[in-house]
N, C-alpha and C positions, 0 to 999 in steps of 0.2 A: 504494500500500500504506500502511496506517495503522500507525504505530509507536507503541506504548504509552509512557507516561511512564516506567514502570519500565524498559523496554528502553533508553530514552535515558539514564536515570540510571546503569544498569549499564554502558553503553558509556563514559560519561564517567568513571566510577570506574576502569574498566580502562585507559583512555588515561592518566589521571593516575597510576595505579600504575606503568605501563610507563615513563612519563616520569621519575618519581621514582627508579626503579631505574637508569635509564640515565644521567641527568644528575645527578652527585653534588654539584656546587657551582654550577651555573649559569655565568653569565658575569661575570668580574671585569674591569673596565676601569680603567686608570690613565692620567692625563694629566700629562705632565711637560714643560712648555715646548713644544718642537716635536716631541714624541713621544707616541704613543698606543699602549699595550700592552693587548691583549685576550687573556684566557685562558679557554678552555672546557674543563671537565672532563666527558668523556663516557665512560661505562663505566669510570670511574676511570683514564682515560688523558687526558693533558694535550694540548691543541692550542693553540698560542700564535701570535699574530700581533702584529707590531710595525710600526707605521707611523711614519716620521720624515720631516720636511720642513724646508726653510728657504726660505721664499718671502717674505722681507722686501721684496725687489724682484722683480717678475715678470720683469725682464730677465735676471736671473742667479739660478737656484734649483736645488734638487734634491729628489727624492722617493725614499725608501727603503721597500721592502716586504719583510718577512721573515715567513714562516709555517713553523712546525715542528709535528710531531706524531708520535705513535707508537701502535702497537697496533691500527690500523684493519684490519679483515679484508681489505678489497679492495686497498688501496694500501700497507699495511704502514707502516713508518716513512717519513716524508717530510720534505723540506726544500725550500722555494721562496724564492729570494732575487732581488730585482729592484732595481736602482739606475738612476735616470735623472737627468741634469742637463742644463741648457741655459744658453746664453749668447746673448742677442739684442742686437746692437748697434743695428740698425734693421731696417726691414721687408725690406731686401735682403741683410742680412748676419746670419747666425745659425749657431750650432753646437749640435747635439743629440747627446748621447752616452748610451748605455745598456749595461748588462750584466746578466746574470742567470744563475741556476743552478737546475736542478730535479733532484731526486734522490728516488727512491721504491724501496724494497726489494720491494714487492709487485708492481710492474709490470716485467716483464723488460727492456723497452727503456729503462727509466729507472733500472736498477740501477747503471749507471755514470752519473755526473753529465752532464746535458745542459747545456752552457754556451753562452750567447749573448753576443755582444759586437758593438756597432755604433756607427758614427759617421756623422752626416749633417751635412755642412758646406755652407752656402749662402753663396756669395761673389758679390756683385753680381748676384743673381738666377740664378746658375749653380751647379748642384749639383756638388760635388767628390766 
């Protein structure tokens, strides 16, 4: 099927108008040392993500991820938090720890927080 140039231009204008109505401020990003913050305003509702890390030495480090938002039709207000750290002595001895939390008011099974917590310890090639 042949699409006219006018049809293409009309479609591009409609998509641009839809996008401009939905995304009010685009994406703002901030970098502060070992932290990156990203905020997206969609339909005048803020969705924020925060990434933090300390990986000066790969042997002992951590990573944090936090995402929050509100007013989305399907998932409602939401919060996702994940923290992971590790300590590696050598190839046969290491410790990995993580914890997280997920909460969503729009999804019934996540209306009460889902909390995860874990530890993996490897001592002399043996998992504890």
